[in-house]
N, C-alpha and C positions, 0 to 999 in steps of 0.2 A: 474132726473138730473144725472143717470149713463151714459146715451147717450154723454152729455157733458163730463163728465169726463173721458170716453174712447178716445174721439177725443181730448183732449188737451193733455192726458198723452201719446196717441201714437205718436202725432205728435211731442210733443217737451219735454217729461218728461225726458229724459235720454240724457245727452249730453256728449261726450266723444272723445279721441283724440291720439299721435305721437312718433317718434324715432330719435336716432342718436343725435350727437352733433352739427350738422351744425346750422348757424345762418340764422333765416329766414327773409328775407328782404321783408317787405311789408307795407303795411299803417296800418295794425292791431296792434296785441300785441306784436309783436317782441319775441325775446329770442330764447333759444334753445329748442329743441324738449323735450318734456316729455315721461318718460316711460309709462306714462298711456295711450298714444295712440299707444304703439307698437302692432303688429298685434299679436292675440292671446290673448291679455288682455281682460278679462271679468269683469262684472259688477254685483253686486247682488243688488236687488229692493226689498223694504220691501212690505208687503202685499198690493195690490191695488184691491178693491171690483170690481168683475165683469171680472177678468182677471186671468188667470191660464198659467203655463209653459211659464213665460216671461223668455227671454233670450236676453242679450245684450252683444255683441263681437265686438271687433276691427277686421276687417277680410280684410283689405287692407291698405297699405301706399305708397304713391308715391309722390315725389316733397313736402314733409312737408304736405301732406294732408291725414288725415285718415280718411277710410271709417268704419261706424259704423252700425252694423246690429241690428235691433230691430225685436224680434220674439215674439207673445204672442197667445194665444187661447181664442176665444171668442165664446161662445155657442149661444147667443142669435141673431136672425137671424135680427131684426131691427137694431141693433147695426152695424152687418154686412154690411147691404144693405148701411147705412149712410158711413162708413168707406171706402166703394169701390168707392166713389166719390171723395175722398179726394187726395190730391197731393202725388205722389210717394208711395202710399200705394197698394201693393199687396194682394189679397186674395185668398187663396186656401182651399176649405172647411170652417172650423173655423179657421184656421191659418192664422194671418195677419202678413205681415212683411214689414220693410221698411229699405232703406239705406240711411244714411245722411254723409256728408263730413263736417269734422271741422280740424282745427289747434289747437293743445294744446302745449303750451311751459313753459317754467319755467317761463314766465311773465304773462301767462293769457291763455286765449281760444277764439277762434272765431269761428261762422258758414261760412261755404263755400257755396254760392249760385250761380246758373248761372249770377246774376246780379252783384254780387261782394261779399266781405266779411262783416260781420257784428259782431263785437265785442261780445263776451259774458261777459268776465270779464277781469279787468286789476288788477293784485293783488297790484299794488299801487294805486288804483281807490280812488278818494274823493267823498262823499255823493254829488249829483248833477251831477254828469258826465252822459251825454247822448250819446249814438250811435245809429244812424238811417240808414235805407237803404230801397229804394223804390223798390217795387217789383210787377210790373204791375201797378194796379190803387190803390194799399195801400202801407203804409209806416210803416214798422216795427220800433219800436223805443224800446229801452233798457236802462233804467235809474236807477244809482246807488242810492238806498234809504237809505243804512245804511252800515257801516263799524264798525266791532267791535274793541273796544280798550282792551278789556278783553275776556277772554275764558268764554262765555256766551251760549253756543249752546251745548246742550247734543247729542252727536252722537258717535256711536261705542264704547259705555262704558266710555267716556270721554267729557270733557269739550273742546271746540275748538273756536276759532275766526272764524268768516264769514263775507263775502261781500254779501250784498244782492241786487239782478238785478231784476227790474219789466220790464216785457215784454209787450207790446201791439202791436196791429197791425196783428194778426193772422187771423182774419176775420173769427174765428170759431162762428156759431151760439151759443148763450147761454153763451160763454165763455167772462169775463170781462178782466182779465188780468192773468199772471202767474209769479210767484215768483221764481227765481232761488237763491239758496244759495251756495256758493263756499268756500273754504278753500285753501290757497296757497300751502300747501303740499298735502291735500286729492282730490283737483279739486272740482268737482260738488258734493254736498252732500246731497242737499235737494230740490225738486221741490213741489210746490203747486200751484194747479189750482184754480182761485176764479172765481165765476158765477155769472150771472148777476141777479140771484134770491137772492144773500146773501150768499150763501152757499159756502164751499171750501173742497178741499180734497188734499192729498199729498202724497210723498212718501220720503223714505230716500234711497239714492244712496251710494254704497261702490265699490270702485274700487280695484281689486286685486293688482294693481301697484301703486305707489305714485311719487311724484316729489321728 
């Protein structure tokens, strides 16, 4: 199951974002750019089995779109061979790297793909909200499954409110779905990958900058 864990985590585990006070006019989340996506902002990730040297940083910002670069070291050749075939992944020796594009604003976050943007979260979301995007032969879907009314999630030494978003449609063998947890101030705070064999694993995310 570690193979599935690495696939899911490297592809989607850590989502981040942008800067300035300009309004983003698009069909997505709207709002002003968040400091979370400023160039140079970095993110800490709790321990993930099978990975070392995990680094996540905003490396570019243009037109309201932030480029986030993920880097990790993987020593197992089987894992490396699998990851080499995955979208937008580069492998040099045991070092795996991926760049992804996002918008992060005061109102939420969205992924930016060649086919269009797909909302990750809106901070005013309601349970049952669904966001979809067709990519090739698959349709990615993100559904809001829970919205806290109380501080009930332990993170960073405190209890916080969260919004849970369930994502399907990644088309990763062995992966059932991914659960993202967001907070209106801290952004993405938790990612859990759920596998077809009933197991799951995840990580806590900590941004150096906040909304």
